[in-house]
ROFI-298235 format. One record per atom (N, C-alpha, C, O): residue in one letter; x, y, z. Coordinates in pm, whole numbers, padded with zeros to 5 digits, always signed. Layout:
% residues N
AXYZ ...
This chain:
% residues 240
M+04609+00859+07517 M+04776+00895+07573 M+04767+00913+07722 M+04839+00827+07771 L+04721+00975+07800 L+04751+01000+07874 L+04708+00852+07983 L+04790+00796+08056 G+04617+00828+07974 G+04629+00724+08017 G+04729+00597+08045 G+04772+00535+08142 D+04744+00595+07879 D+04895+00500+07877 D+05011+00547+07916 D+05113+00479+07931 A+04999+00686+07939 A+05128+00785+08026 A+05137+00707+08156 A+05235+00641+08192 F+04982+00727+08246 F+04995+00707+08352 F+05003+00586+08380 F+05058+00558+08487 S+04946+00464+08288 S+05024+00301+08365 S+05168+00266+08330 S+05234+00170+08368 Y+05204+00372+08244 Y+05395+00376+08212 Y+05433+00376+08343 Y+05475+00279+08404 M+05411+00526+08401 M+05453+00573+08495 M+05410+00453+08567 M+05488+00370+08520 K+05332+00388+08656 K+05262+00355+08737 K+05373+00200+08792 K+05425+00163+08898 E+05365+00148+08642 E+05427+00019+08672 E+05593+00050+08670 E+05681-00004+08736 G+05603+00162+08562 G+05799+00149+08571 G+05836+00242+08678 G+05958+00256+08665 V+05791+00321+08788 V+05830+00379+08868 V+05728+00360+09014 V+05776+00313+09117 W+05621+00392+09006 W+05541+00411+09127 W+05509+00261+09196 W+05462+00241+09308 G+05551+00157+09089 G+05537+00038+09142 G+05684-00078+09145 G+05703-00199+09163 D+05765+00049+09116 D+05902-00010+09139 D+05985+00076+09228 D+06036+00172+09171 T+06008+00063+09352 T+06086+00163+09419 T+06206+00160+09397 T+06250+00274+09385 N+06282+00082+09386 N+06435+00069+09291 N+06445+00148+09213 N+06506+00252+09239 R+06390+00129+09099 R+06400+00209+08988 R+06399+00355+09031 R+06467+00446+08985 W+06283+00358+09154 W+06241+00526+09154 W+06377+00565+09214 W+06452+00646+09159 L+06408+00501+09337 L+06512+00539+09399 L+06646+00613+09326 L+06704+00719+09351 K+06679+00458+09175 K+06775+00535+09095 K+06724+00659+09039 K+06814+00741+09018 L+06656+00682+09022 L+06603+00780+08926 L+06625+00908+08998 L+06670+01006+08940 I+06587+00907+09152 I+06600+01054+09210 I+06741+01026+09283 I+06757+01091+09386 L+06848+00937+09247 L+06995+00935+09251 L+07048+00995+09111 L+07138+01079+09114 A+06989+00952+08981 A+07023+01061+08866 A+06967+01185+08859 A+06989+01266+08769 L+06881+01205+08971 L+06844+01390+08959 L+06972+01451+09028 L+07027+01556+08997 I+07012+01349+09142 I+07096+01427+09238 I+07250+01431+09158 I+07340+01501+09205 L+07264+01375+09073 L+07397+01381+08948 L+07407+01452+08877 L+07480+01443+08779 L+07292+01603+08922 L+07337+01720+08782 L+07240+01729+08732 L+07201+01826+08667 G+07142+01560+08769 G+07006+01601+08664 G+07050+01521+08483 G+06973+01502+08388 F+07172+01496+08491 F+07216+01461+08363 F+07157+01314+08279 F+07104+01290+08170 P+07211+01219+08424 P+07149+01057+08406 P+07019+01056+08400 P+06968+00965+08335 F+06943+01143+08456 F+06792+01153+08408 F+06757+01175+08260 F+06712+01094+08179 S+06793+01314+08243 S+06771+01330+08103 S+06825+01258+07990 S+06809+01298+07874 G+06906+01125+08028 G+06984+01047+07912 G+06825+00900+07995 G+06793+00809+07919 Y+06792+00904+08063 Y+06675+00811+08075 Y+06611+00839+08021 Y+06606+00761+07926 I+06516+00939+08011 I+06432+01040+07949 I+06415+00990+07770 I+06319+00953+07703 M+06581+01014+07737 M+06613+00914+07620 M+06551+00843+07570 M+06475+00840+07474 R+06604+00746+07680 R+06546+00604+07625 R+06409+00575+07646 R+06362+00463+07626 I+06364+00641+07673 I+06196+00638+07683 I+06139+00715+07591 I+06016+00719+07591 Y+06221+00803+07482 Y+06191+00945+07379 Y+06224+00775+07283 Y+06145+00786+07189 R+06280+00670+07270 R+06352+00586+07175 R+06205+00496+07161 R+06217+00413+07071 G+06091+00491+07218 G+05974+00409+07233 G+06000+00282+07304 G+05981+00174+07249 T+06035+00292+07402 T+06035+00117+07478 T+05889+00140+07508 T+05820+00233+07550 T+05871+00018+07470 T+05695-00016+07567 T+05716-00072+07706 T+05614-00131+07742 T+05799-00074+07783 T+05833-00067+07942 T+05936+00024+07975 T+06042+00036+07914 A+05895+00094+08085 A+05993+00159+08136 A+06145+00053+08161 A+06157-00055+08219 P+06246+00139+08091 P+06387+00110+08073 P+06433+00066+08240 P+06388+00107+08347 E+06524-00018+08212 E+06628-00049+08364 E+06694+00113+08361 E+06701+00184+08261 V+06736+00145+08490 V+06824+00219+08477 V+06919+00218+08489 V+06953+00260+08600 D+07040+00173+08393 D+07195+00107+08420 D+07242+00189+08296 D+07182+00265+08220 Q+07402+00134+08304 Q+07502+00195+08210 Q+07537+00326+08245 Q+07595+00375+08148 W+07529+00415+08350 W+07530+00543+08399 W+07559+00630+08324 W+07498+00732+08290 G+07725+00560+08281 G+07794+00618+08211 G+07740+00657+08046 G+07797+00733+07968 T+07653+00603+08031 T+07546+00603+07881 T+07482+00697+07947 T+07513+00797+07882 L+07408+00735+08039 L+07310+00755+08117 L+07323+00905+08105 L+07226+00971+08065 F+07461+00975+08144 F+07504+01087+08171 F+07565+01162+08031 F+07552+01285+08026 V+07619+01105+07939 V+07634+01099+07834 V+07560+01182+07774 V+07577+01303+07762 D+07442+01090+07721 D+07302+01089+07672 D+07225+01249+07735 D+07171+01346+07680 G+07251+01216+07860 G+07154+01368+07942 G+07228+01493+07877 G+07184+01597+07828 L+07373+01440+07895 L+07432+01586+07849 L+07417+01638+07671 L+07439+01748+07620 K+07387+01557+07631 K+07393+01553+07492 K+07230+01663+07422 K+07231+01745+07330 L+07135+01627+07491 L+07010+01684+07499 L+07042+01803+07567 L+07038+01913+07512 F+07077+01784+07696 F+07130+01964+07782 F+07213+02050+07629 F+07194+02170+07610 V+07245+02018+07593 V+07296+02063+07464 V+07242+02122+07358 V+07259+02233+07307 V+07156+02008+07326 V+07020+02060+07219 V+06960+02164+07277 V+06960+02273+07220 G+06891+02144+07417 G+06835+02222+07468 G+06891+02375+07487 G+06814+02471+07485 L+07029+02388+07506 L+07097+02510+07527 L+07104+02568+07378 L+07082+02689+07380 V+07127+02520+07254 V+07121+02547+07132 V+06992+02637+07146 V+07005+02758+07160 Y+06869+02580+07143 Y+06741+02597+07107 Y+06709+02721+07189 Y+06622+02800+07152 A+06785+02739+07310 A+06729+02874+07431 A+06856+02958+07376 A+06909+03021+07467 I+06903+02971+07282 I+07014+03105+07225 I+06965+03240+07184 I+07000+03351+07223 P+06852+03192+07074 P+06763+03339+07052 P+06693+03370+07169 P+06672+03491+07183 L+06638+03275+07283 L+06602+03321+07396 L+06689+03390+07450 L+06666+03511+07444 L+06799+03356+07512 L+06920+03437+07575 L+06971+03594+07525 L+07010+03681+07603 V+06961+03608+07380 V+06960+03694+07305 V+06927+03795+07324 V+06983+03899+07356 L+06784+03753+07297 L+06661+03866+07290 L+06662+03943+07437 L+06662+04064+07462 W+06665+03833+07520 W+06681+03856+07691 W+06736+03948+07748 W+06689+04010+07843 V+06903+03978+07661 V+06975+04060+07697 V+06991+04145+07634 V+07073+04227+07676 L+06913+04181+07477 L+06849+04307+07446 L+06743+04389+07500 L+06712+04507+07486 I+06706+04309+07553 I+06573+04348+07630 I+06632+04423+07748 I+06643+04545+07751 Y+06671+04335+07849 Y+06684+04361+07967 Y+06865+04403+07999 Y+06916+04444+08104 G+06923+04377+07883 G+07088+04412+07952 G+07136+04560+07961 G+07247+04594+08002 S+07046+04635+07920 S+07122+04788+07929 S+07038+04850+08072 S+07038+04973+08085 M+06988+04790+08146 M+06917+04821+08256 M+06999+04767+08345 M+07059+04846+08419 F+07021+04639+08359 F+07104+04560+08433 F+07265+04597+08449 F+07336+04589+08549 L+07295+04635+08326 L+07436+04695+08350 L+07447+04854+08400 L+07552+04908+08434 A+07321+04915+08397 A+07340+05047+08461 A+07333+04993+08617 A+07420+05034+08694 I+07256+04924+08653 I+07221+04882+08835 I+07361+04870+08836 I+07427+04952+08900 F+07433+04746+08753 F+07554+04701+08851 F+07627+04819+08853 F+07694+04843+08953 S+07625+04934+08718 S+07761+05024+08731 S+07715+05150+08804 S+07774+05257+08793 G+07614+05133+08874 G+07558+05220+08974 G+07460+05358+08943 G+07389+05419+09024 S+07485+05388+08790 S+07413+05462+08736 S+07254+05489+08674 S+07215+05569+08588 M+07170+05368+08771 M+07046+05364+08729 M+06963+05362+08892 M+06943+05256+08951 D+06933+05461+08936 D+06823+05530+09066 D+06725+05419+09076 D+06744+05319+09006 D+06633+05425+09147 D+06489+05380+09143 D+06396+05445+09063 D+06293+05384+09032 K+06417+05575+09019 K+06311+05646+08948 K+06379+05652+08798 K+06326+05703+08699 A+06470+05607+08803 A+06502+05554+08639 A+06470+05388+08623 A+06435+05342+08514 M+06482+05318+08723 M+06466+05215+08715 M+06277+05179+08719 M+06216+05088+08663 A+06234+05271+08793 A+06049+05250+08759 A+05988+05309+08657 A+05871+05286+08626 T+06103+05431+08568 T+06040+05450+08435 T+06067+05337+08314 T+05998+05316+08214 F+06162+05288+08346 F+06255+05161+08224 F+06070+05094+08175 F+05968+05063+08236 E+06120+05102+08026 E+06043+05045+07956 E+06090+04985+07861 E+06140+05053+07770 P+06089+04837+07852 P+06139+04750+07746 P+06093+04759+07649 P+05973+04782+07640 N+06207+04738+07493 N+06124+04713+07380 N+06015+04677+07360 N+05974+04626+07464 F+05914+04673+07257 F+05802+04636+07256 F+05788+04535+07154 F+05718+04435+07139 V+05885+04597+07083 V+05854+04478+06934 V+05961+04378+07006 V+05933+04260+06985 L+06077+04398+07085 L+06165+04351+07098 L+06056+04203+07216 L+06048+04083+07190 M+06026+04237+07271 M+05957+04184+07375 M+05832+04098+07318 M+05783+04005+07381 I+05779+04148+07167 I+05663+04054+07109 I+05734+03973+07041 I+05669+03879+06995 L+05872+03974+07010 L+05952+03879+06907 L+06010+03755+07042 L+06012+03634+07019 F+06037+03793+07128 F+06100+03720+07269 F+05989+03606+07268 F+06033+03492+07257 Y+05851+03620+07278 Y+05737+03563+07319 Y+05722+03481+07187 Y+05697+03362+07205 I+05732+03521+07068 I+05714+03425+06937 I+05800+03362+06938 I+05772+03253+06888 V+05943+03373+06986 V+06010+03286+06939 V+06027+03176+07073 V+06100+03078+07058 E+05955+03199+07205 E+05947+03146+07311 E+05828+03047+07283 E+05820+02934+07332 L+05751+03094+07212 L+05640+02975+07154 L+05669+02885+07060 L+05643+02765+07059 A+05732+02959+06971 A+05804+02841+06880 A+05851+02715+06944 A+05798+02605+06933 V+05979+02751+07025 V+06091+02663+07106 V+06002+02554+07161 V+05999+02431+07153 V+05934+02644+07216 V+05814+02503+07338 V+05734+02404+07234 V+05709+02285+07252 L+05702+02478+07128 L+05632+02375+07030 L+05708+02258+06948 L+05658+02148+06926 I+05861+02305+06897 I+05946+02259+06857 I+06027+02147+06922 I+06075+02047+06867 M+06033+02185+07055 M+06164+02101+07148 M+06108+01970+07138 M+06177+01878+07095 P+05946+01948+07185 P+05970+01800+07220 P+06002+01716+07112 P+06064+01613+07138 V+05956+01752+06948 V+05971+01675+06838 V+06107+01656+06848 V+06150+01541+06856 A+06191+01761+06848 A+06343+01824+06806 A+06416+01669+06909 A+06505+01592+06872 S+06332+01667+07052 S+06400+01640+07126 S+06438+01433+07096 S+06540+01364+07104 I+06312+01408+07066 I+06289+01269+07041 I+06291+01187+06890 I+06272+01074+06844 R+06324+01317+06848 R+06403+01287+06683 R+06534+01247+06686 R+06586+01156+06622 F+06591+01334+06779 F+06765+01368+06796 F+06782+01241+06911 F+06894+01214+06954 A+06699+01189+06943 A+06650+01037+07066 A+06689+00953+06973 A+06777+00877+07014 R+06663+00938+06881 R+06611+00812+06779 R+06696+00805+06682 R+06707+00703+06614 T+06781+00936+06657 T+06857+00881+06508 T+07026+00892+06574 T+07116+00822+06527 G+07056+01016+06714 G+07141+01017+06755 G+07230+01107+06688 G+07352+01100+06708 S+07164+01217+06584 S+07238+01308+06562 S+07192+01403+06546 S+07077+01423+06509 F+07283+01488+06575 F+07265+01661+06635 F+07157+01738+06536 F+07054+01798+06568 S+07210+01715+06411 S+07145+01797+06291 S+07008+01734+06290 S+06925+01806+06234 E+06965+01633+06332 E+06842+01599+06289 E+06777+01674+06391 E+06664+01708+06355 A+06814+01720+06523 A+06744+01788+06653 A+06710+01918+06585 A+06603+01970+06619 F+06772+01970+06508 F+06772+02103+06438 F+06709+02110+06239 F+06720+02205+06162 N+06651+01976+06213 N+06580+01974+06074 N+06465+02022+06098 N+06375+01953+06146 F+06447+02188+06058 F+06325+02221+06083 F+06189+02155+05998 F+06078+02117+06033 S+06250+02163+05887 S+06109+02089+05767 S+06108+01944+05832 S+05995+01900+05816 A+06173+01871+05885 A+06126+01736+05909 A+06029+01741+06050 A+05917+01691+06052 I+06086+01805+06157 I+06033+01860+06285 I+05874+01891+06220 I+05771+01829+06246 I+05887+01989+06143 I+05740+02091+06154 I+05668+01946+06055 I+05560+01899+06092 G+05725+01901+05961 G+05665+01754+05876 G+05567+01680+05972 G+05445+01671+05962 T+05667+01618+06089 T+05617+01512+06155 T+05502+01609+06249 T+05410+01536+06285 I+05487+01727+06288 I+05370+01796+06375 I+05231+01812+06278 I+05108+01811+06292 G+05326+01827+06176 G+05178+01848+06060 G+05071+01694+06025 G+04950+01677+06014 R+05183+01611+06017 R+05158+01442+06030 R+05033+01432+06166 R+04915+01405+06145 I+05086+01457+06294 I+04994+01460+06377 I+04923+01539+06376 I+04832+01484+06437 G+04879+01660+06346 G+04784+01776+06316 G+04790+01876+06412 G+04740+01858+06523 W+04837+01964+06386 W+04889+02078+06459 W+04805+02128+06559 W+04853+02152+06670 L+04618+02158+06522 L+04561+02158+06636 L+04554+02059+06770 L+04539+02088+06888 V+04570+01917+06697 V+04606+01795+06808 V+04711+01811+06859 V+04717+01790+06980 Y+04853+01863+06773 Y+04896+01863+06917 Y+04975+01987+06982 Y+05082+01995+07044 I+04890+02071+06947 I+04877+02238+06999 I+04791+02163+07170 I+04836+02164+07284 V+04668+02110+07120 V+04593+02071+07260 V+04666+01973+07350 V+04677+01981+07472 A+04719+01873+07263 A+04818+01727+07336 A+04881+01824+07434 A+04865+01805+07555 L+04970+01954+07379 L+05054+01989+07458 L+05008+02043+07565 L+05063+02026+07674 F+04858+02146+07545 F+04808+02181+07655 F+04744+02122+07777 F+04731+02164+07892 L+04698+01983+07699 L+04658+01916+07817 L+04729+01838+07883 L+04683+01784+07984 V+04842+01819+07846 V+04964+01776+07956 V+05028+01883+08024 V+05053+01861+08143 S+05052+01967+07988 S+05074+02095+08075 S+04959+02109+08222 S+04993+02108+08340 I+04815+02120+08162 I+04721+02074+08281 I+04722+01967+08391 I+04704+01974+08512 V+04749+01867+08307 V+04744+01784+08414 V+04820+01755+08511 V+04793+01713+08623 V+04959+01790+08442 V+05101+01780+08527 V+05114+01912+08609 V+05209+01923+08686 S+05033+02000+08597 S+05020+02133+08676 S+04932+02110+08826 S+04974+02155+08933 I+04787+02020+08809 I+04759+02009+08902 I+04778+01941+09049 I+04705+01971+09144 P+04882+01850+09058 P+04930+01806+09151 P+05053+01911+09227 P+05073+01944+09344 I+05118+01941+09102 I+05226+02027+09150 I+05167+02168+09243 I+05216+02209+09348 F+05033+02234+09161 F+04957+02324+09240 F+04921+02273+09327 F+04920+02357+09417 I+04882+02169+09369 I+04805+02109+09499 I+04939+02113+09611 I+04957+02188+09706 L+05014+02016+09565 L+05151+01971+09677 L+05208+02188+09693 L+05219+02242+09803 V+05224+02240+09605 V+05279+02346+09647 V+05208+02430+09754 V+05247+02460+09867 F+05089+02461+09688 F+04957+02490+09766 F+04933+02483+09954 F+04916+02570+10040 G+04941+02348+09958 G+04972+02254+10104 G+05113+02310+10133 G+05121+02380+10234 F+05196+02297+10079 F+05369+02315+10154 F+05312+02473+10212 F+05325+02497+10332 I+05263+02551+10142 I+05253+02711+10129 I+05188+02721+10319 I+05234+02776+10419 M+05053+02630+10288 M+05015+02629+10451 M+05070+02580+10524 M+05071+02637+10633 V+05142+02459+10514 V+05180+02396+10622 V+05278+02467+10676 V+05304+02449+10795 G+05366+02578+10587 G+05493+02677+10619 G+05412+02736+10707 G+05430+02736+10829 A+05303+02797+10637 A+05234+02925+10699 A+05247+02883+10861 A+05328+02923+10944 L+05113+02768+10878 L+05101+02737+10998 L+05208+02705+11079 L+05197+02758+11189 A+05318+02631+11064 A+05453+02604+11139 A+05535+02753+11167 A+05616+02751+11259 L+05516+02891+11087 L+05594+02987+11136 L+05522+03023+11238 L+05574+03046+11347 V+05378+03034+11211 V+05262+03076+11311 V+05305+03006+11474 V+05310+03072+11578 L+05330+02871+11462 L+05324+02754+11604 L+05487+02787+11648 L+05517+02776+11767 F+05552+02812+11585 F+05714+02808+11577 F+05756+02938+11595 F+05878+02928+11607 R+05719+03080+11607 R+05790+03140+11552 R+05917+03232+11631 R+05959+03337+11583 E+05959+03181+11740 E+06093+03204+11781 E+06185+03120+11689 E+06286+03169+11639 A+06147+02997+11670 A+06245+02915+11570 A+06215+02948+11426 A+06202+02854+11348 A+06202+03072+11383 A+06155+03101+11255 A+06289+03036+11144 A+06275+02973+11038 L+06387+03069+11199 L+06500+03015+11068 L+06479+02857+11103 L+06406+02783+11036 F+06522+02832+11169 F+06515+02657+11187 F+06347+02585+11069 F+06338+02494+10987 V+06260+02671+11116 V+06116+02642+11007 V+06181+02652+10870 V+06169+02562+10786 V+06239+02747+10852 V+06241+02777+10703 V+06324+02690+10624 V+06310+02652+10508 L+06441+02660+10737 L+06545+02572+10712 L+06519+02433+10638 L+06563+02381+10535 G+06412+02390+10756 G+06354+02264+10733 G+06239+02253+10636 G+06194+02148+10592 L+06203+02358+10613 L+06097+02360+10506 L+06161+02338+10352 L+06109+02283+10256 L+06313+02410+10364 L+06367+02419+10239 L+06390+02261+10222 L+06353+02189+10130 V+06446+02236+10311 V+06489+02083+10282 V+06376+02032+10227 V+06384+02022+10105 L+06271+01994+10278 L+06120+01887+10278 L+06102+01986+10139 L+06052+01919+10049 G+06118+02074+10112 G+06100+02117+09970 G+06194+02035+09904 G+06140+01931+09865 I+06291+02041+09881 I+06397+01988+09788 I+06367+01825+09779 I+06376+01756+09678 L+06330+01785+09907 L+06307+01642+09920 L+06181+01585+09837 L+06189+01480+09774 L+06084+01650+09841 L+05924+01660+09788 L+05995+01664+09601 L+05963+01589+09509 C+06088+01771+09601 C+06068+01759+09434 C+06135+01672+09383 C+06113+01634+09268 L+06268+01603+09488 L+06324+01494+09410 L+06252+01369+09432 L+06307+01272+09380 I+06153+01345+09491 I+06068+01228+09527 I+05961+01246+09370 I+05929+01143+09311 I+05928+01347+09332 I+05791+01356+09253 I+05826+01342+09094 I+05764+01283+09005 S+05971+01431+09091 S+05998+01472+08943 S+06035+01303+08867 S+06049+01287+08746 P+06042+01225+08940 P+06089+01110+08833 P+05936+01059+08791 P+05923+00995+08687 L+05827+01088+08868 L+05687+01057+08820 L+05676+01092+08738 L+05669+01022+08636 I+05665+01294+08740 I+05642+01344+08656 I+05720+01324+08506 I+05657+01314+08401 G+05854+01321+08512 G+05938+01324+08399 G+05898+01233+08320 G+05872+01260+08203 V+05885+01088+08379 V+05858+00959+08315 V+05744+00986+08235 V+05736+00993+08112 F+05635+01005+08345 F+05490+01051+08262 F+05480+01148+08171 F+05377+01133+08105 Q+05554+01259+08134 Q+05530+01316+08020 Q+05667+01275+07913 Q+05685+01354+07820 A+05721+01208+07919 A+05801+01144+07870 A+05748+01036+07730 A+05767+01018+07610 R+05662+00980+07861 R+05571+00879+07750 R+05457+00959+07673 R+05390+00942+07572 Y+05464+01018+07733 Y+05295+01091+07657 Y+05344+01183+07571 Y+05259+01247+07509 M+05450+01206+07552 M+05519+01293+07414 M+05564+01195+07338 M+05570+01223+07218 T+05605+01066+07376 T+05666+00956+07311 T+05517+00922+07194 T+05520+00932+07072 R+05401+00883+07276 R+05314+00833+07220 R+05246+00945+07133 R+05173+00923+07036 L+05279+01066+07181 L+05205+01194+07026 L+05294+01190+06939 L+05261+01193+06821 Y+05433+01183+06979 Y+05510+01162+06828 Y+05510+01085+06713 Y+05525+01099+06592 D+05476+00952+06843 D+05450+00804+06752 D+05295+00819+06676 D+05272+00722+06604 S+05169+00938+06680 S+05087+00905+06598 S+05081+00969+06503 S+04997+00958+06414 A+05152+01031+06507 A+05225+01063+06341 A+05163+01002+06219 A+05163+00879+06220 I+05119+01052+06130 I+05085+00891+06034 I+05228+00894+05917 I+05256+00984+05837 P+05271+00813+05932 P+05385+00766+05851 P+05452+00848+05739 P+05355+00866+05666 P+05533+00897+05692 P+05593+00937+05577 P+05555+00838+05447 P+05556+00715+05446 A+05528+00907+05364 A+05536+00798+05212 A+05669+00758+05189 A+05677+00651+05128 A+05831+00839+05233 A+05976+00778+05216 A+06000+00838+05345 A+05963+00945+05393 P+06095+00708+05407 P+06190+00747+05505 P+06245+00903+05475 P+06252+00959+05366 E+06281+00956+05608 E+06268+01074+05644 E+06482+01064+05632 E+06545+00974+05688 Q+06550+01177+05548 Q+06683+01182+05519 Q+06742+01275+05693 Q+06860+01302+05712 
């Protein structure tokens, strides 16, 4: 699956400058058209789809964003319950440095937050692909069908696959970030008098690098997760 995802990305984006530039533009336009493009990949195209029908891409991306937002609500609620009182006290001026240093979040809520976060991380890929293929918001939250799909893939296989793709994607990102920090540190040493301009230049360069590599990473991950989804053994009866 890693090899197939890499070939898919290489032929569809790396080897097609026009499509690559369009995907960069899709990211600049709030990222919604890019998410819509990811939806097209989720639907199981054998080759990278064209970047066209921008209105449809924008709407599909917005719908996928809404799905992600709904899944994030429990995490946001727990975060507010854990840290809301602290930030409220800070903004009201009733919390000093000593009180902030002694603040301890609710341990049970913290554990619950991480459990919910792990569940969302595991469910979201399958939920997103299911939503892309059915076009139904309800199917993005059809937990029995989602759990059933993961079960047919195999829970251990699924978790290892997610961990593996995270590692593979993290390696080039880590190399780029480390190299960027080293170049930035060297530039600040050599051009100390123009530190402000150096920082601004590095910020612009960092944004450009993110825009350049994001289509590669996004298409690679989308294809990988699609292949993982399709590896599930077909159910005995059609899913409702």
